[in-house]
N, C-alpha and C positions, 0 to 999 in steps of 0.2 A: 357579317350578317347578324341582325338582331333576332333573338329567339322569339320575341313577341310579334314582330312584323317583318318577316323576310320578304324580299322583293317577289313580285308575282311570277317572274321566270323561275325562281327557286321553288315557289309553291307548286309549280307544275310537276316537279320531280319529288319534292319532299314534304308536300303539304299534308298528306294523309298516309299513315303507314299501311302496308298491305294487311289484309285480314288474316293471314297465316303467319304469325310471328314465330311459332315454334320451329318451323323448318329453316328460318332465316332467309327465305326467298324474298327478293326485292320486287318481283313481279307478282301481281295478284293472281291467285289460282282461279280457275274457272269452276264454279260450283254448278255443274250441269245436272241439276236435280229439280224435279217438279215439286217435291215436298220434302219435309224434314221431320225425322222421328223424334219422339220424346219417351223418357223412361217410364212415365206413368200417365194415366188419364188426368190426374190432378195437375201435372206439370203442363200438359197441353191446354187444359182449361184455363190456367192462369195466364197463358200467352193470349189466348182468344179473348179473355176478359180485360186484357191490358194491364194486369197486375205485374207481369213479368215481360221483359223484352225477349224476343226470339223470332226465328224464321219459321214460318208455317207452310207457305205455298208460294211458289215463284211468281204467280200472278200478282201477289201483294208485296212480297219482298224476297230478296235473295242476297247472299253475302257478296257476290261479285258485282251485282247491280248496286248494292248499298255502297260499296267502295267507290264506284264511279260517281254516285250521287254526292257523297261526302267531298270528293275532289272538286266537283263543280260548285258545290255550295261554298267551299272555302275560297275559291277563286272569285266568286261574286259577292262574298261577304254576307251571306244569308244566315238564317237560323235553321234552315233545313231545305232539302230538295227532294223531288221525286222524278225519277226517270220514266220515260214512256216509249212506246214502240216507234214513234216518229215525232218530228216537230209538229205536224198537224195534230197528232194525238195529244201533245202537250198543251197546245192552244185550246183544243176542244175540252180537255179535262179542266183547265183553269176556268173557262167560262161556265161549265156545268157545275163546278163547285161553288160559284158565286151567284149564278143567275137561274131563274126558273121562268116558266111561261108568264108573259106579261112584263118581264123586265127588259131593260135596254142596255146597250153599250154604245160608246162613241168611238169611232175608229178613223184614223187617217185613211184617205181614199187611195193613197199611193203605196199599197202593200202588195205582197206576193199574190199572184192570181189565185192560187189554191186557197189562201186564207180569205181572200175576198169572196170566193165562191162559198166557203164554209159559212161566213157571216150572212151573205145575201141569200143563199139558196137553202142551206141545210138548217141552220139555227132558226131561221124564220119559220120553218115548218114546225119547230118545237115551241113557237110562240115567243122567241127572243128576238127583239128588233135591234138592228144596227143602224145608227145614224152616221153616215160617212161625211167627213169634212176635209177641207184642204189641209194638208199635213202641216204647213207652216203658218196657218192663220189661227192664232191663239183665241181671238174673239169668236171664231167659228166653233171652236171646242166649247167655249163657255155658253154660247147660244144654243148648243145642242144638248146640254145637260138637262135632265129631268129628275123628278123625285124617284123614279125607278131605274135610273142609270146606275149600273153596278161596277162599271170599269171604263177606263180610257185605254185604248190600245194603239200603240205606234211601233214602227220599226226604227232602229237607230239611223239607218239610211234606207230610204224607200227603194224597193226593188220592183221594177227596174227604173223608176223615175229618177232615183239618186238625189232626191231632195232630203233635207235634213231638218227634222222637227227640233224645236228647242225643248229638250227634255227637262231642264231645270225650271223653265217657266211652266211647263205642264205639271211638273211635280208640285209647284206652289198652288196651281189651280186645283189639282186633285186634293191637296190638304185643305184648301178653303172649303170645299164641298164635302169632304169626308168620303171621297171616292178613290178606289185603288187605281194606280197607274201601272199598267202592264206594258213592259218594253221587250220587244223581240230583239235580242242581241246577236242574232245569227251571223250577220254579215260583218260585224265588227269584232265580236268576241271580247272577253274581259281583258285581253291584251291591249286593245285600242281604247275601250271605255268600260267602266263599271257603272252601269246605270243607277245602282243604289246611291252612289255618291252624288248623283244629279237629282235624286228625288223619286226614283222608281220604287214601287212597292213589291212588284213581282217581275222577275226576269225569266223569259222563256228562250229556248234555243232549239233549232233543228241541229242536233249534234251530227247529223249526216254530212254536214258541210265542212267548215274549217276545223271543227273539233276532231272529226274523223280524219280529215285532211287527204285521204287517199281514195275516197269513193268506195270503201269496202264494207260499210255498215250503215244501217238506218237506225236512228234513235232520236229522242227528244228529251228535254229536261225542263222542269219548272223549279225555280228558286224563290222561296218566300224570303224577302229581305228583312222581315220583322219590323216593318215601319208602319203598317196599317193597323188601325184599331178595329179588330174584328168584333168588339162588343158594340160597335156602332149599330143603331137600329136599322140602318140601311142593309145590314147583313144578317137579318133575322134568320136566313137560311143556315147560317153557321152557329146559331145560338146553342143547339144541343152539344156541339163540339166545344164551343167556348166555355161552357159550364164545366167541362171536364179538364180541358188542357189550356185554357186561356190563349196566349199568343200563338200557340201551335194549332189553332182551330182550323185554319185553311189546310195545313199539311195533313191533319187528321181526316178532314173531309175528303181530300184528294185520295189518300191511300185506303181508307176504310170504307169509303162509299163509292167514289167514282171509279178508282182502279179496280176495286173488288167486284163491282157490279158490271162494268163495261169491259174489263179485261184488256185494256190497251197497254200491256206490260212490255218492258224491254227484255229481250232474251239475254241470258247470261253471257253467251259467246259474243254477242254484239257489244255488251257492256265492257267486256275485256278488250275488244278491238278499239272501242272509243277511248278507253283509259290509256291504251298505248298511244293513240293519236294525240292525246292531251300533252304527252311528255315533250313533244317537239313543237307545240303550238306557238311558243314564243319566237323561236327562230324562223318558223314558217311565216308567221304574220309579218315579221320584219321584212322578209324577202317579198312576200305578196305585195305589201304596200309600196315598197321601193320600186318593184317592177311595174306596178300599175301606174305610178307617177310617171315613169319613163314612157310607157305606152300612151298615156293620155297626152303628154306633151308632143309626142310624135304624131298622133292622130290629129291634134289641134292644128298642126302646121301642114298637114297633107292636103293637096289641092282636090283630091277626089272625095274627101270627107266633107259633107255639108253641115254637120253639126256634131258636137262632142259634149258629153256630160261626165264630169268627175269632180267631186267636192274639193279635191286638192288644187284645182285650177283657180286662179284668181278671178277668172271670168265667170265662175259658177255663182249663181245668186246667193247661195248659202255658204260661201267659202269662209267668211269671217266667223260665222257661228260654228262651222265644222272645225275650224282651226282651234277655236277656244274649247269646244266640246271634246275633241279627239286628240288634242295635244300634238298636232302636226302630222298625224297619220290618218289616212282617209279610206282605208279598205282596199279591196282588190277588184271591185266592179267598175267597169267603164262601159259607157254606151256611145254608139256612133250612129249617125244618120247618113244614108247613102242616096236618098232621093226617091227610090222606088223599091217595092218588094222584089222585083226582078233583079235589081242590082245587088240587093242584100243576098239573095240566093246565089248569085254568081260569085260574090265575095266569099261566102261560106264554102261553096263547093270547090273553090280554088285553094283553100287552105290545106296544108299538109301536116304541119306540126300541131296546130290548134285543133282540138277535138270538138265535134258537133254533137252535143248531147244535153239532156235535160238535167243539169246539176250545176252547182257552183261550189267553190271552196275546195276544189281538188288541187293537189300539187301540180297537176297539168293545167295549162291554159285551155279554157273551154269557151265555146261560142254557141249562141242560139238566137233564133229569130222569134221573139216573144209573141208577136201578133198571131202567128200561124201555129203556135205550140201552146205555151203556158197560159195564154190569154185568149185562145181561140173561141171559147164558149161565152165570153163576155160580149156585150153589145158595143157598138161604136162609141157611145158616150162614156161607158164605163172604162173602155180601153184608153180613151183620151184623157180621162181624169187620172188614170194611173201612169200617164206619160208614154203609153204604148201606141206608136204609130206604125203603119205598114213598112216604113223605111228604117225602122230602128233595129239595131243589132246590139246584143249584150255580150260583153266579154267578161269572163272571170279569169283574171290574170294569175298564172301559176308561178312556180318558183324556178322555172328553167333559166338558163342564161338569157338575160334580157336581149342581147344581140340576136339570138336565134328567134325569139318571139317577134322582134321588130322586122327581121328579115322575112319571116313568113307573112306577116301582115302587109309589108311593103310589096312583096311579090304579087300577092293577091289583089291589092288595091291598084297597082300599076296596070293590071290587066283589065280593069273595068272600062 
């Protein structure tokens, strides 16, 4: 192992030392405290003024949360990270740090339904417009850029459409226009791809998914890759921070303005749970991806399945790009089409091992009918653009013995 660049699976365990070195503990302690005391008024003033480092109030920073942030930052190769209460909070904070009323962003149209609703319904009420484009159409992104565009947003693999945007090409486009490329790496994690290496400027995660791994904590993370020039006049909103801290301007705005004023902070106990989940992320993602490949191959050959989508299949339209971008691993999400909503419901209701719930990235295999749940508030045209049809079922393949997963799926399908 090289001290300068250990492999990412080693970084999961040894990348950042715990914050309590005196005791010798290898597990980070939980600093379950709202605020932190100082010996003098002058000392606290120095921290508030930014002259000294320190913890003040858990809404802004906390040692346990800081440890989790540093671990994710190391994995993604950034210059700094900020954790949030959820993945949605992380996306919201990122946009509010970069954009204001009258500004715009360009987004892939095949993104998580909650993110789509945030962009279309909530941010629009704040005067921030989103132009949605086809995820794999580079010319559509270019055509949607305007003088007041502040970021391009994509997911590494569209959820639940499972299309794959060309991150490297988007990175070059973003550099050409001086616009930040924000990549949601939730469904692939840094084990499968590190978006910075393909040209991303900011990486966000819903840590509630694969990073947690066991469905036991909600959290989100923003990583600044250190590749965007925040002195660009396009980011006048960051100028007060840039004058003080240069390349750390975005991180300063996130923590000292957005997090402080909106309060979407990660709880210390959740940060502890997410840190523990990180330690097994490497072996879990290896099993997730391997199991998903087996499930996809099985479903593709089953006579009751009318359609199957998985980037690892050679029949997938983005397979060659996915193979190049993800180095032969394609995540854990698989979708299948069964012809009608009624058949989807019968299929889900007959499953015994696979759990029916609104999450993904669990160690357990999960199933959901997106049209009636996650995307129910979108209109028909929006759902179609996201690849959500009434006969679509999404699987998040877990780490069980693959034979048991296939047996459950087979038994349910055979009964349709």
